[in-house]
LONUPA-646620 format. One line per 2 residues: number of its first residue (from 1); their letters; for each residue x, y, z of C-alpha. Coordinates in steps of 0.001 Angstrom, whole numbers. Layout:
N
NUM> a> X:Y:Z | ...
This chain:
148
1> mp> 153834:137507:51055 | 154209:139863:54005
3> av> 151623:142407:55108 | 151003:145163:52557
5> yp> 152867:147674:54717 | 155367:146899:57487
7> ie> 153593:146059:60732 | 153935:148767:63375
9> wl> 153950:147218:66845 | 152763:149518:69619
11> sp> 153039:149233:73372 | 149933:147834:75106
13> ev> 149712:151152:76972 | 149022:153077:73747
15> rh> 145387:154162:73817 | 143886:156190:70998
17> rw> 141160:155965:68392 | 142248:152923:66489
19> ph> 142267:153028:62663 | 139075:151848:61011
21> ma> 137386:150875:64279 | 133911:152317:64611
23> kr> 133107:154174:67823 | 131331:151204:69451
25> ds> 134135:148850:68355 | 136664:151209:69969
27> ia> 134707:151197:73230 | 134754:147379:73342
29> wa> 138463:147331:72461 | 139339:149817:75211
31> kf> 137529:147595:77723 | 139431:144572:76427
33> ld> 142729:146429:76862 | 141779:147434:80399
35> ah> 141353:143752:81256 | 143967:142020:79067
37> as> 146653:144420:77761 | 149196:143128:80284
39> ey> 149012:139675:78647 | 150561:141049:75437
41> ga> 153934:142515:74584 | 152583:144695:71773
43> fa> 149626:145332:69494 | 149339:146268:65829
45> yd> 146257:147795:64237 | 144641:147784:60804
47> va> 147104:145212:59482 | 146465:144833:55740
49> mg> 147232:141567:53957 | 146323:139808:50776
51> gh> 144762:141999:48146 | 145620:142385:44500
53> rl> 148947:143731:43244 | 148200:145587:40045
55> da> 150986:145095:37525 | 150237:147830:35024
57> pg> 152797:149791:33010 | 153756:153116:34548
59> ld> 152861:152244:38135 | 155549:152742:40691
61> ea> 155879:150653:43870 | 153910:153152:45955
63> dr> 150975:152961:43518 | 151123:149145:43459
65> rg> 151066:149003:47263 | 148284:151571:47399
67> wq> 146176:149450:45067 | 146968:146330:47077
69> yn> 146033:148103:50318 | 142669:149145:48878
71> ta> 141880:145543:47922 | 143389:143889:51009
73> vk> 141630:142572:54106 | 142443:144503:57271
75> id> 142739:142958:60703 | 141304:145161:63460
77> av> 144075:144292:65911 | 146920:141810:66338
79> gl> 148260:140929:69768 | 151834:139716:70184
81> qp> 152741:137162:72833 | 156078:135322:73172
83> dr> 154726:132125:71611 | 151915:133286:69305
85> vv> 150029:136121:67652 | 146330:136629:68205
87> lf> 144197:138112:65423 | 141242:140084:66785
89> ev> 137934:140938:65179 | 136263:143631:67307
91> rp> 132511:144164:67200 | 129858:145215:69706
93> ea> 127927:142038:68917 | 129604:138872:67672
95> qt> 127580:137464:64805 | 128291:134969:62046
97> ss> 130074:137700:60090 | 132525:138139:62982
99> vg> 133391:134444:62828 | 133808:134574:59073
101> av> 136009:137662:59227 | 138437:136316:61826
103> lc> 138645:132947:60045 | 139480:134720:56775
105> yt> 142171:136785:58486 | 143673:133672:60047
107> li> 143766:131664:56828 | 145162:134525:54745
109> ar> 147838:135271:57361 | 148861:131592:57364
111> rd> 148822:131341:53571 | 150926:134473:53160
113> qv> 153179:133689:56129 | 152607:137173:57522
115> fe> 153726:136126:61019 | 156500:133788:62108
117> lp> 154653:132645:65227 | 151543:130446:65388
119> ie> 148302:132338:64785 | 145154:132192:66900
121> pa> 141818:133847:66066 | 139790:135791:68630
123> iv> 136715:137990:68786 | 136218:140856:71224
125> ce> 132572:141779:71802 | 130002:142999:74297
127> yv> 127282:140582:73210 | 127318:137267:71405
129> qp> 124509:135188:69970 | 124451:131745:71681
131> dv> 124799:129854:68397 | 127722:132041:67369
133> aw> 129427:131360:70711 | 129010:127631:70106
135> va> 130384:127847:66552 | 133347:129923:67721
137> ge> 134158:127277:70312 | 133905:124497:67743
139> lg> 136293:126382:65435 | 138851:127264:68103
141> it> 138066:130982:68121 | 138538:132602:71522
143> ly> 135684:134893:72574 | 136484:137827:74849
145> rv> 133245:139268:76147 | 133512:142706:77759
147> ep> 130776:144395:79760 | 128590:146777:77721
């Protein structure tokens, strides 16, 4: 199953307030882009996948997709490289919930074959708890720590 809506790939130079990123998340993401945008060909934001497709009489396709979007998980950002896509969870402080979120995104994207390229999970943060950094390393999650 593809993403709920077609993925809109944007140039790495595009800088704006990214959908559904809180202010502090956006600050961390902007710092990440300053340091790493050139490593990516494009980025997509708020990519919705999974969710529940309501099959009720009288619903048109737009209503079905709208319902699915409301129940879907949404990836903060997706980075496109020639040989892979990177799914990013962006938070000021990486905690266990950050690890859980990016693992869920990765597994759902693989299950639903949202991307044709291999998928790698990553977290962008200003701070990270030492135990969370260890767990991320054990699980193959890349941590990008930006200066606060």
